[in-house]
NUZA-863270 format. One record per atom (N, C-alpha, C): atom name; x negated, y, z. Coordinates in pm, whole numbers, padded with zeros to 5 digits, always signed. Layout:
margu	x	y	z
CA	X	Y	Z
...
This chain:
margu	x	y	z
N	-07668	+09199	+11770
CA	-07565	+09180	+11667
C	-07454	+09091	+11724
N	-07331	+09133	+11703
CA	-07216	+09059	+11753
C	-07195	+08933	+11670
N	-07178	+08818	+11737
CA	-07154	+08692	+11669
C	-07013	+08643	+11701
N	-06969	+08539	+11630
CA	-06837	+08483	+11657
C	-06830	+08425	+11798
N	-06942	+08375	+11849
CA	-06943	+08325	+11987
C	-06918	+08439	+12085
N	-06978	+08554	+12057
CA	-06954	+08671	+12143
C	-06807	+08712	+12138
N	-06750	+08712	+12018
CA	-06610	+08751	+12003
C	-06518	+08657	+12080
N	-06541	+08527	+12068
CA	-06458	+08430	+12140
C	-06476	+08441	+12290
N	-06598	+08464	+12334
CA	-06623	+08479	+12477
C	-06550	+08602	+12532
N	-06555	+08711	+12457
CA	-06484	+08832	+12499
C	-06333	+08808	+12502
N	-06284	+08731	+12404
CA	-06142	+08700	+12401
C	-06101	+08620	+12525
N	-06181	+08522	+12564
CA	-06148	+08442	+12682
C	-06148	+08526	+12808
N	-06245	+08615	+12818
CA	-06252	+08705	+12934
C	-06129	+08794	+12940
N	-06093	+08848	+12824
CA	-05975	+08936	+12816
C	-05848	+08860	+12854
N	-05831	+08739	+12800
CA	-05711	+08659	+12828
C	-05699	+08628	+12977
N	-05808	+08593	+13038
CA	-05806	+08562	+13181
C	-05771	+08686	+13263
N	-05824	+08803	+13221
CA	-05795	+08927	+13294
C	-05647	+08963	+13282
N	-05591	+08948	+13162
CA	-05449	+08980	+13143
C	-05363	+08889	+13230
N	-05395	+08761	+13234
CA	-05315	+08667	+13312
C	-05326	+08692	+13462
N	-05442	+08740	+13504
CA	-05457	+08775	+13645
C	-05371	+08898	+13679
N	-05374	+08996	+13590
CA	-05300	+09120	+13615
C	-05150	+09104	+13597
N	-05110	+09020	+13502
CA	-04968	+09004	+13469
C	-04945	+08860	+13424
N	-04918	+08770	+13518
CA	-04908	+08627	+13485
C	-04804	+08593	+13380
N	-04701	+08676	+13364
CA	-04595	+08645	+13269
C	-04612	+08715	+13134
N	-04724	+08786	+13116
CA	-04738	+08868	+12995
C	-04725	+08784	+12868
N	-04799	+08676	+12857
CA	-04801	+08602	+12732
C	-04669	+08531	+12704
N	-04599	+08487	+12806
CA	-04467	+08427	+12783
C	-04369	+08531	+12731
N	-04378	+08655	+12782
CA	-04292	+08762	+12731
C	-04330	+08798	+12588
N	-04458	+08807	+12562
CA	-04505	+08846	+12429
C	-04467	+08740	+12325
N	-04470	+08612	+12365
CA	-04437	+08505	+12272
C	-04289	+08505	+12236
N	-04206	+08557	+12325
CA	-04061	+08553	+12303
C	-04016	+08649	+12194
N	-04070	+08771	+12194
CA	-04027	+08872	+12097
C	-04117	+08994	+12107
N	-04111	+09080	+12004
CA	-04178	+09209	+12010
C	-04074	+09319	+11995
N	-04097	+09428	+12065
CA	-04005	+09542	+12057
C	-04084	+09672	+12057
N	-04167	+09694	+11955
CA	-04248	+09816	+11950
C	-04160	+09939	+11927
N	-04207	+10053	+11976
CA	-04135	+10178	+11958
C	-04203	+10271	+11858
N	-04318	+10228	+11807
CA	-04393	+10311	+11713
C	-04445	+10224	+11599
N	-04425	+10271	+11476
CA	-04500	+10218	+11362
C	-04613	+10316	+11337
N	-04735	+10268	+11345
CA	-04854	+10351	+11331
C	-04918	+10324	+11197
N	-04923	+10424	+11111
CA	-04990	+10413	+10982
C	-05118	+10492	+10992
N	-05229	+10422	+11002
CA	-05356	+10489	+11029
C	-05467	+10441	+10939
N	-05585	+10494	+10963
CA	-05703	+10461	+10886
C	-05770	+10335	+10941
N	-05837	+10261	+10852
CA	-05907	+10140	+10894
C	-06034	+10168	+10973
N	-06076	+10292	+10980
CA	-06198	+10331	+11051
C	-06201	+10267	+11190
N	-06315	+10207	+11225
CA	-06326	+10133	+11351
C	-06318	+10221	+11474
N	-06329	+10352	+11455
CA	-06327	+10444	+11569
C	-06188	+10494	+11605
N	-06085	+10450	+11531
CA	-05953	+10510	+11551
C	-05844	+10405	+11572
N	-05873	+10304	+11654
CA	-05772	+10204	+11687
C	-05660	+10264	+11770
N	-05534	+10248	+11730
CA	-05424	+10319	+11796
C	-05401	+10280	+11942
N	-05416	+10153	+11978
CA	-05393	+10114	+12117
C	-05481	+10192	+12213
N	-05607	+10213	+12172
CA	-05700	+10287	+12257
C	-05668	+10436	+12260
N	-05630	+10491	+12143
CA	-05609	+10636	+12134
C	-05495	+10684	+12222
N	-05388	+10604	+12231
CA	-05270	+10649	+12306
C	-05248	+10571	+12434
N	-05337	+10479	+12464
CA	-05335	+10407	+12592
C	-05199	+10344	+12621
N	-05144	+10276	+12520
CA	-05019	+10202	+12538
C	-05049	+10053	+12545
N	-04967	+09977	+12616
CA	-04992	+09833	+12626
C	-04964	+09762	+12494
N	-05022	+09645	+12479
CA	-04995	+09566	+12360
C	-04845	+09540	+12350
N	-04797	+09540	+12227
CA	-04655	+09521	+12205
C	-04580	+09651	+12184
N	-04648	+09764	+12206
CA	-04583	+09895	+12192
C	-04593	+09953	+12051
N	-04693	+09907	+11975
CA	-04721	+09968	+11845
C	-04727	+09862	+11736
N	-04652	+09883	+11630
CA	-04658	+09802	+11508
C	-04753	+09876	+11415
N	-04855	+09809	+11363
CA	-04967	+09881	+11301
C	-04986	+09844	+11155
N	-05007	+09947	+11075
CA	-05053	+09930	+10937
C	-05170	+10024	+10916
N	-05285	+09970	+10876
CA	-05404	+10052	+10857
C	-05468	+10022	+10722
N	-05521	+10127	+10660
CA	-05593	+10112	+10534
C	-05689	+10230	+10519
N	-05767	+10228	+10414
CA	-05862	+10336	+10391
C	-05786	+10467	+10370
N	-05815	+10567	+10454
CA	-05761	+10703	+10444
C	-05612	+10712	+10476
N	-05561	+10617	+10556
CA	-05422	+10622	+10606
C	-05321	+10664	+10500
N	-05322	+10591	+10390
CA	-05234	+10621	+10277
C	-05107	+10536	+10284
N	-04992	+10599	+10259
CA	-04869	+10523	+10235
C	-04844	+10528	+10085
N	-04884	+10422	+10017
CA	-04872	+10417	+09871
C	-04735	+10362	+09835
N	-04659	+10441	+09760
CA	-04521	+10403	+09728
C	-04512	+10288	+09629
N	-04625	+10250	+09568
CA	-04625	+10136	+09476
C	-04702	+10018	+09533
N	-04732	+10021	+09662
CA	-04810	+09916	+09727
C	-04715	+09826	+09806
N	-04706	+09699	+09769
CA	-04612	+09608	+09834
C	-04644	+09587	+09982
N	-04770	+09594	+10018
CA	-04808	+09580	+10158
C	-04749	+09693	+10241
N	-04769	+09817	+10196
CA	-04711	+09932	+10266
C	-04559	+09920	+10275
N	-04496	+09886	+10164
CA	-04351	+09879	+10160
C	-04296	+09768	+10249
N	-04364	+09655	+10250
CA	-04319	+09543	+10334
C	-04329	+09578	+10482
N	-04438	+09644	+10521
CA	-04453	+09687	+10660
C	-04343	+09784	+10698
N	-04317	+09882	+10612
CA	-04214	+09981	+10641
C	-04076	+09915	+10652
N	-04045	+09828	+10558
CA	-03913	+09763	+10560
C	-03895	+09680	+10687
N	-03996	+09602	+10723
CA	-03984	+09518	+10842
C	-03972	+09604	+10968
N	-04051	+09710	+10974
CA	-04049	+09798	+11092
C	-03914	+09865	+11110
N	-03855	+09911	+10999
CA	-03730	+09987	+11006
C	-03608	+09896	+11009
N	-03603	+09800	+10916
CA	-03482	+09719	+10902
C	-03473	+09603	+11000
N	-03587	+09548	+11041
CA	-03584	+09432	+11130
C	-03613	+09469	+11275
N	-03716	+09551	+11296
CA	-03754	+09588	+11432
C	-03685	+09714	+11482
N	-03626	+09791	+11391
CA	-03556	+09915	+11426
C	-03644	+10009	+11507
N	-03765	+10025	+11461
CA	-03861	+10114	+11528
C	-03819	+10259	+11505
N	-03808	+10339	+11611
CA	-03757	+10476	+11594
C	-03862	+10579	+11553
N	-03990	+10551	+11573
CA	-04094	+10650	+11548
C	-04200	+10597	+11452
N	-04222	+10671	+11346
CA	-04329	+10637	+11250
C	-04434	+10747	+11259
N	-04555	+10711	+11296
CA	-04664	+10806	+11310
C	-04766	+10782	+11200
N	-04793	+10885	+11122
CA	-04903	+10880	+11025
C	-05020	+10953	+11089
N	-05129	+10880	+11111
CA	-05244	+10938	+11180
C	-05367	+10940	+11090
N	-05412	+11060	+11058
CA	-05540	+11077	+10992
C	-05645	+11118	+11093
N	-05767	+11137	+11047
CA	-05871	+11181	+11141
C	-05977	+11262	+11069
N	-06038	+11351	+11145
CA	-06147	+11430	+11091
C	-06271	+11343	+11069
N	-06351	+11384	+10972
CA	-06471	+11311	+10931
C	-06436	+11171	+10880
N	-06323	+11162	+10811
CA	-06280	+11036	+10751
C	-06364	+11006	+10627
N	-06428	+10890	+10623
CA	-06512	+10853	+10511
C	-06436	+10843	+10380
N	-06311	+10795	+10387
CA	-06230	+10786	+10267
C	-06199	+10922	+10208
N	-06167	+11017	+10295
CA	-06139	+11153	+10250
C	-06263	+11213	+10185
N	-06378	+11193	+10248
CA	-06503	+11248	+10195
C	-06536	+11186	+10060
N	-06516	+11054	+10047
CA	-06543	+10987	+09920
C	-06452	+11040	+09809
N	-06327	+11069	+09845
CA	-06234	+11123	+09746
C	-06278	+11260	+09698
N	-06346	+11335	+09782
CA	-06395	+11467	+09745
C	-06519	+11461	+09657
N	-06594	+11351	+09667
CA	-06727	+11347	+09607
C	-06731	+11288	+09467
N	-06651	+11186	+09440
CA	-06666	+11116	+09313
C	-06539	+11038	+09282
N	-06533	+10988	+09161
CA	-06425	+10899	+09120
C	-06486	+10788	+09037
N	-06410	+10683	+09015
CA	-06461	+10570	+08938
C	-06353	+10468	+08916
N	-06392	+10345	+08885
CA	-06294	+10242	+08853
C	-06300	+10124	+08951
N	-06382	+10135	+09055
CA	-06384	+10030	+09156
C	-06254	+10037	+09239
N	-06216	+09929	+09306
CA	-06092	+09929	+09384
C	-06080	+10046	+09481
N	-06188	+10079	+09551
CA	-06181	+10189	+09648
C	-06158	+10322	+09576
N	-06218	+10338	+09457
CA	-06199	+10462	+09382
C	-06055	+10476	+09335
N	-05998	+10367	+09287
CA	-05860	+10371	+09240
C	-05764	+10398	+09356
N	-05793	+10339	+09471
CA	-05711	+10363	+09590
C	-05717	+10510	+09630
N	-05837	+10567	+09628
CA	-05855	+10705	+09672
C	-05808	+10808	+09570
N	-05769	+10763	+09452
CA	-05708	+10857	+09357
C	-05586	+10925	+09419
N	-05522	+10856	+09513
CA	-05404	+10914	+09578
C	-05441	+11033	+09665
N	-05561	+11031	+09722
CA	-05610	+11147	+09797
C	-05653	+11257	+09701
N	-05713	+11218	+09589
CA	-05752	+11318	+09489
C	-05630	+11392	+09434
N	-05519	+11323	+09422
CA	-05396	+11387	+09377
C	-05355	+11494	+09478
N	-05369	+11464	+09607
CA	-05339	+11564	+09711
C	-05432	+11684	+09695
N	-05560	+11656	+09669
CA	-05657	+11765	+09651
C	-05613	+11854	+09533
N	-05578	+11792	+09422
CA	-05543	+11870	+09304
C	-05420	+11957	+09328
N	-05329	+11910	+09410
CA	-05209	+11988	+09441
C	-05243	+12111	+09524
N	-05357	+12108	+09594
CA	-05393	+12217	+09686
C	-05528	+12277	+09650
N	-05562	+12271	+09523
CA	-05694	+12318	+09478
C	-05720	+12463	+09517
N	-05621	+12550	+09500
CA	-05642	+12693	+09527
C	-05681	+12716	+09672
N	-05619	+12644	+09763
CA	-05654	+12659	+09905
C	-05789	+12596	+09935
N	-05811	+12473	+09889
CA	-05930	+12397	+09928
C	-06058	+12452	+09868
N	-06052	+12502	+09747
CA	-06174	+12548	+09681
C	-06232	+12675	+09743
N	-06155	+12741	+09829
CA	-06206	+12860	+09896
C	-06275	+12827	+10028
N	-06280	+12699	+10064
CA	-06339	+12658	+10192
C	-06478	+12600	+10170
N	-06561	+12604	+10275
CA	-06689	+12535	+10264
C	-06664	+12384	+10278
N	-06765	+12302	+10258
CA	-06744	+12157	+10249
C	-06685	+12099	+10378
N	-06737	+12140	+10492
CA	-06687	+12086	+10619
C	-06541	+12124	+10641
N	-06510	+12251	+10617
CA	-06372	+12295	+10632
C	-06281	+12224	+10532
N	-06328	+12205	+10411
CA	-06249	+12139	+10307
C	-06221	+11994	+10347
N	-06322	+11928	+10403
CA	-06309	+11790	+10449
C	-06201	+11780	+10556
N	-06205	+11872	+10651
CA	-06105	+11873	+10759
C	-05964	+11902	+10704
N	-05957	+12004	+10619
CA	-05825	+12044	+10570
C	-05762	+11938	+10480
N	-05844	+11872	+10399
CA	-05791	+11767	+10313
C	-05739	+11650	+10396
N	-05804	+11620	+10509
CA	-05753	+11514	+10598
C	-05614	+11550	+10648
N	-05593	+11678	+10684
CA	-05462	+11723	+10731
C	-05359	+11717	+10619
N	-05395	+11767	+10503
CA	-05302	+11767	+10390
C	-05266	+11626	+10346
N	-05361	+11535	+10357
CA	-05333	+11397	+10322
C	-05230	+11336	+10417
N	-05242	+11364	+10546
CA	-05142	+11318	+10642
C	-05005	+11370	+10604
N	-04998	+11500	+10577
CA	-04869	+11560	+10541
C	-04811	+11496	+10416
N	-04894	+11466	+10318
CA	-04848	+11404	+10195
C	-04791	+11265	+10221
N	-04857	+11189	+10309
CA	-04808	+11054	+10340
C	-04676	+11058	+10417
N	-04659	+11158	+10503
CA	-04531	+11175	+10573
C	-04420	+11197	+10470
N	-04447	+11281	+10370
CA	-04348	+11305	+10264
C	-04320	+11178	+10184
N	-04425	+11101	+10154
CA	-04407	+10976	+10080
C	-04313	+10881	+10154
N	-04327	+10875	+10285
CA	-04241	+10788	+10365
C	-04099	+10841	+10368
N	-04085	+10972	+10388
CA	-03952	+11032	+10402
C	-03870	+11017	+10275
N	-03934	+11019	+10160
CA	-03859	+11010	+10034
C	-03830	+10866	+09994
N	-03886	+10770	+10070
CA	-03868	+10630	+10034
C	-03726	+10582	+10060
N	-03676	+10495	+09975
CA	-03539	+10445	+09986
C	-03513	+10376	+10118
N	-03612	+10306	+10171
CA	-03594	+10236	+10299
C	-03557	+10335	+10409
N	-03626	+10447	+10412
CA	-03599	+10549	+10514
C	-03468	+10619	+10485
N	-03445	+10654	+10362
CA	-03322	+10726	+10327
C	-03198	+10643	+10358
N	-03205	+10512	+10336
CA	-03093	+10426	+10369
C	-03074	+10416	+10521
N	-03184	+10411	+10594
CA	-03175	+10406	+10741
C	-03109	+10533	+10794
N	-03150	+10647	+10743
CA	-03088	+10773	+10784
C	-02941	+10778	+10745
N	-02908	+10726	+10627
CA	-02770	+10728	+10580
C	-02678	+10651	+10674
N	-02728	+10542	+10729
CA	-02644	+10462	+10819
C	-02654	+10508	+10965
N	-02721	+10620	+10988
CA	-02727	+10678	+11121
C	-02835	+10623	+11212
N	-02930	+10550	+11157
CA	-03038	+10494	+11238
C	-03139	+10601	+11273
N	-03189	+10598	+11395
CA	-03292	+10694	+11436
C	-03427	+10657	+11376
N	-03480	+10746	+11297
CA	-03616	+10730	+11243
C	-03681	+10868	+11243
N	-03788	+10882	+11317
CA	-03865	+11006	+11323
C	-04000	+10981	+11259
N	-04035	+11064	+11162
CA	-04164	+11050	+11092
C	-04251	+11168	+11131
N	-04366	+11139	+11188
CA	-04449	+11243	+11249
C	-04592	+11233	+11197
N	-04649	+11346	+11158
CA	-04787	+11350	+11115
C	-04878	+11398	+11226
N	-04987	+11325	+11251
CA	-05085	+11367	+11352
C	-05226	+11351	+11295
N	-05317	+11426	+11352
CA	-05458	+11416	+11315
C	-05540	+11393	+11440
N	-05635	+11303	+11430
CA	-05721	+11268	+11543
C	-05856	+11338	+11527
N	-05893	+11412	+11631
CA	-06023	+11480	+11630
C	-06126	+11387	+11691
N	-06210	+11333	+11608
CA	-06307	+11233	+11651
C	-06413	+11293	+11743
N	-06421	+11427	+11749
CA	-06521	+11493	+11832
C	-06482	+11499	+11980
N	-06351	+11500	+12009
CA	-06309	+11510	+12149
C	-06202	+11407	+12189
N	-06160	+11322	+12094
CA	-06066	+11216	+12126
C	-05921	+11260	+12136
N	-05888	+11380	+12089
CA	-05752	+11431	+12104
C	-05674	+11422	+11974
N	-05544	+11394	+11988
CA	-05451	+11393	+11877
C	-05379	+11527	+11869
N	-05355	+11574	+11747
CA	-05281	+11699	+11727
C	-05176	+11677	+11619
N	-05056	+11730	+11640
CA	-04955	+11724	+11536
C	-04992	+11817	+11422
N	-04963	+11775	+11300
CA	-04994	+11857	+11183
C	-04885	+11960	+11157
N	-04771	+11944	+11221
CA	-04659	+12036	+11199
C	-04556	+11982	+11103
N	-04581	+11865	+11044
CA	-04486	+11803	+10953
C	-04417	+11689	+11025
N	-04285	+11699	+11039
CA	-04207	+11598	+11109
C	-04064	+11599	+11056
N	-04010	+11481	+11031
CA	-03873	+11471	+10980
C	-03796	+11366	+11059
N	-03670	+11400	+11089
CA	-03582	+11306	+11159
C	-03452	+11282	+11083
N	-03439	+11341	+10965
CA	-03319	+11321	+10883
C	-03352	+11354	+10739
N	-03269	+11304	+10650
CA	-03286	+11334	+10508
C	-03268	+11483	+10482
N	-03176	+11545	+10554
CA	-03150	+11687	+10536
C	-03273	+11770	+10571
N	-03343	+11732	+10679
CA	-03466	+11804	+10716
C	-03570	+11794	+10606
N	-03586	+11672	+10552
CA	-03685	+11655	+10447
C	-03644	+11729	+10320
N	-03517	+11718	+10283
CA	-03468	+11782	+10162
C	-03485	+11932	+10166
N	-03470	+11990	+10286
CA	-03484	+12135	+10299
C	-03626	+12180	+10262
N	-03725	+12097	+10293
CA	-03863	+12133	+10256
C	-03883	+12127	+10106
N	-03810	+12039	+10039
CA	-03822	+12028	+09893
C	-03758	+12150	+09826
N	-03649	+12197	+09885
CA	-03581	+12315	+09830
C	-03670	+12438	+09840
N	-03756	+12442	+09944
CA	-03846	+12557	+09960
C	-03964	+12548	+09866
N	-03977	+12433	+09803
CA	-04086	+12417	+09706
C	-04212	+12364	+09768
């Protein structure tokens, strides 16, 4: 069982290794951050973004929660988005879901009034919007497809947000991209939903 002593020991080992490899790393990191990606992902311990894309620390600004939801009424989500776009001027926002997501599965199985149930109502709303498609699938396929649809829904939630629309209006580069992580082979795949302007997003709304 991992203890706090183990965690601290690992931290010291890591710090020493970083300083050996790059003596100026911590002085640079302390001065400022300039990430190029805002990563909105799941809290699942198997899907840490730094490991998935093999980028150095400082490259990714991260927001994670159960089932990689961007809740438009959640101050935490909104504060992260505002800081990433308005202060850090991050050009790429990646929403990353993953197959065999426990939050997605829980949303399919039951509902209730506990905090996790209320949070996952947002995934259930996605399910209800796509009932005709999902109900024709077996459970495993439904689980996978709902994870994909949930990513797409969160991309839309971000694109319609005032923070993003104002950034696009003033000509700032913001690309919102949906990806899904296959936990079986470690590969990321685009879901096919991506927006780089208000006009691109609006066109999808016109198509219904």
